[in-house]
C-alpha positions, -999 to +999 in steps of 0.1 A: -357-435+276-381-456+297-395-488+284-433-490+282-458-518+277-491-511+261-520-529+245-531-520+210-559-532+187-556-534+150-578-547+122-561-568+095-574-586+064-559-621+060-566-648+035-579-680+052-566-714+039-600-719+023-597-687+003-562-695-008-574-730-019-604-716-038-582-690-057-559-718-068-588-741-078-605-713-098-577-710-123-572-748-127-587-759-161-609-791-164-579-811-177-559-805-146-588-807-120-589-845-121-552-846-112-557-820-085-585-840-069-565-873-070-536-855-054-558-842-026-573-877-020-538-892-018-527-865+007-559-866+028-573-901+037-604-884+051-615-874+016-631-900-007-648-901-040-686-908-042-718-892-028-724-888+009-760-899+017-759-883+051-742-850+044-755-833+075-749-862+099-715-848+109-717-812+100-714-801+136-679-810+147-683-789+179-703-817+195-671-831+211-658-797+223-678-800+256-666-835+264-634-822+280-634-800+311-605-785+330-574-766+320-563-791+294-596-787+274-592-794+237-603-764+216-609-768+179-598-732+174-563-741+186-555-755+152-580-736+130-567-702+140-551-683+111-520-676+131-511-713+134-528-726+103-514-756+086-504-737+055-481-716+077-465-743+099-456-767+071-419-771+065-413-766+029-386-752+007-411-732-013-442-712-005-474-730-006-488-700-024-465-706-053-482-717-085-470-751-097-465-751-135-457-785-148-442-789-183-453-822-198-424-842-211-427-860-244-415-896-247-404-891-283-369-886-295-356-851-300-341-842-333-307-839-316-310-876-305-319-886-340-289-868-354-267-885-329-280-919-341-270-909-376-234-901-364-228-937-357-232-944-395-202-920-402-166-931-402-154-909-373-127-915-347-134-909-310-123-872-310-143-864-342-173-881-328-170-861-296-167-829-316-198-838-337-217-847-305-209-813-290-219-795-321-253-813-322-258-804-286-253-768-294-281-767-321-312-748-311-347-761-314-349-749-350-317-768-360-294-738-362-259-735-347-260-700-331-226-702-314-193-692-328-169-720-337-142-703-317-163-707-286-169-743-293-132-749-297-127-734-263-154-756-248-138-787-262-104-777-248-117-769-213-145-794-208-134-824-230-096-818-230-096-820-268-072-798-287-086-788-320-091-757-342-119-739-361-110-755-394-114-790-380-146-782-362-160-766-394-152-798-413-171-818-388-200-793-390-201-799-428-206-836-421-235-828-398-250-806-424-252-837-447-274-855-422-312-855-422-333-833-421-317-812-448-306-778-436-298-788-401-265-774-387-268-741-406-255-710-390-281-687-406-312-688-427-293-683-460-270-712-454-300-733-443-319-727-475-288-733-496-281-766-480-316-777-489-316-764-525-282-780-531-296-814-523-323-808-550-299-798-577-305-821-607-300-798-637-334-782-633-333-745-645-358-734-619-338-747-590-306-733-605-323-699-606-335-703-570-299-711-559-285-680-576-312-659-558-302-674-525-264-670-532-263-636-547-296-618-540-307-630-506-312-595-491-334-585-520-353-617-516-360-612-479-372-577-486-393-589-516-376-565-540-385-588-569-381-562-596-344-557-587-338-595-587-354-599-621-334-570-635-301-583-622-307-619-633-322-608-666-352-631-663-389-628-669-414-624-641-428-659-647-394-675-644-388-654-612-421-665-598-413-702-603-379-698-586-395-680-557-421-707-553-393-733-552-376-714-524-408-711-505-411-749-505-379-751-484-381-754-446-366-725-426-367-745-394-355-780-402-351-790-365-386-777-357-401-800-384-389-831-366-400-817-333-435-810-346-438-845-361-431-860-326-452-835-307-479-848-285-509-826-291-531-819-260-568-824-264-589-795-253-618-805-230-643-776-228-653-765-193-688-753-205-713-763-232-734-735-247-758-744-274-787-727-291-820-746-290-851-731-306-837-696-302-827-701-266-792-705-252-787-735-229-756-735-206-742-765-188-709-772-171-686-801-178-693-829-153-656-831-144-660-797-128-686-811-104-670-843-090-687-864-063-666-862-032-674-871+004-659-872+039-647-906+050-672-922+075-643-942+090-625-910+100-658-896+115-660-928+136-623-924+146-630-888+157-658-901+180-637-928+195-606-906+201-628-878+216-642-902+242-606-912+253-592-877+251-596-870+288-571-896+300-546-902+271-523-876+256-517-898+226-555-899+220-555-861+222-528-859+195-546-884+174-578-864+178-561-833+166-547-851+136-581-866+127-599-833+131-574-816+108-579-842+081-617-840+084-616-802+083-593-803+053-616-827+035-646-805+042-627-774+031-618-790-002-653-802-009-667-767-002-640-752-024-649-775-053-686-766-049-678-729-047-656-732-078-684-748-097-709-720-087-684-693-095-677-708-129-713-711-138-721-676-125-693-660-146-701-680-178-738-672-174-729-635-173-708-638-204-737-657-221-760-628-214-735-601-224-726-618-258-760-634-265-761-619-301-728-636-309-737-670-294-770-670-314-755-662-347-717-670-346-711-636-364-678-622-350-690-587-358-718-592-332-693-594-304-698-565-280-668-548-263-663-565-230-637-562-203-632-581-170-648-552-151-681-556-170-685-592-159-672-585-124-699-558-120-726-581-133-718-610-109-706-589-079-671-605-078-637-591-079-619-585-112-591-608-102-616-636-096-631-632-131-595-632-145-589-665-128-621-680-142-613-668-177-578-682-175-574-715-194-611-722-196-629-732-228-666-732-239-680-754-266-706-736-289-725-743-321-696-726-339-666-743-323-646-744-291-633-710-278-612-699-248-632-675-226-606-648-232-617-648-268-649-629-258-631-601-240-620-571-261-617-533-259-642-509-274-639-484-303-662-455-312-678-452-347-687-419-363-722-423-350-709-426-314-717-463-312-693-485-291-680-515-311-656-543-302-620-541-315-625-577-325-651-565-350-626-541-365-599-568-366-623-591-384-630-565-411-592-558-413-584-595-417-611-599-444-598-569-463-563-583-463-575-618-473-594-603-503-567-579-515-547-581-547-515-598-536-496-582-565-506-548-551-514-554-514-531-527-493-509-505-472-518-495-437-528-461-451-552-477-475-566-500-448-572-470-426-591-453-453-612-484-459-621-486-422-629-449-421-653-453-450-671-479-430-675-455-401-647-466-379-626-438-364-592-453-365-557-440-370-530-456-392-508-465-362-538-483-347-543-502-379-506-512-378-511-524-341-542-545-350-524-560-380-495-570-359-518-585-333-533-606-362-497-617-371-501-601-406-470-587-422-467-552-438-479-547-474-445-551-489-440-585-472-475-597-484-466-590-520-467-619-544-458-622-581 
């Protein structure tokens, strides 16, 4: 078979570095935008904070392209071409397209560290202390030991060269269970609650009844079969209610309580402000989304000086290439920030118009069904762009601060054929459950009938789905004495 050479033409769509940069910036919330700008300023000395009084003075970087004649002519396209763009030639162990998700670290002590501190107050030899330390290290974030003692015995033998047995490890575990907070080191919920109720035992009949329920009728308690418990313990409903209330005061996640107390709560900074003024909605964007950035004048001067000497010096040519890259990078970033601001405002303005009835009244039932495509069609942008804008963005209104995703919901048809938001149905569902008789809570079937009476065509399984999305338990689990 003979070898052939031929020329072919093909059309491809490629994302430019500017487009990649803009897509990443679009999904960055206001809280992180400051850090992103500082990072860019540190990496690119041609980018500075502040306003540029002569923005157009150096817009035409091609003015130096004609200074060099001959076969070694310096062409700006040599380093701006997509095929050899900076984002492709960088040596890095990870793709530049990868999203960086940074998990903030708390400076507070974990509950495991606080338990280890308490170990020093116990009279333990070196081996016992090591066993206790390993047990604490195996506790999950809620304070439970979810590993078998047999597996921990094997770990101690192979990793720590400590010969022990399950009985000795269990004895050490019982010592850990005496530490604070009460209930830590339990192997299941029943043991956790019993550890806490045992510390409260002081001859009180209510706590004694609560302990008997946890010891002998835990399954009935979890399923809220209160009538069976009352019958077996031969107690009145009022006594049972007091015992149940005592159990409900216990903490099912003792480790989590310490973690929550040491938790650093992140303050939400809204990206938009939308307020009603004399019946009109006024929209503004957070000033942090429109930072003042400029191109360094020093680097512009450097470009002029290097361009003048580029004919005779190879070093000057290399310096010229470097300076132009930094200047172009600075201009790309400034343009991307401006385009980000425009896209954010354009999208939020479309949401404002679409949900105007809600923003004027604050009535959740006024929310219209809205999906990403609705807004994308209004602003003429791609659905993925709208998704990036809605991600991790917040708006401050007269009725509170909401994530943009809050205003998106599917539609549901009423008997009259009107399209309503599923959020409206969920609001009615939530209000019905809040106002129900807790001794006889509404089943999904009853809730379906209630919604049907209001004109909402909805099936029982859909009611169950919405109830689960609202994190509301089934009727039996909502029952109270």
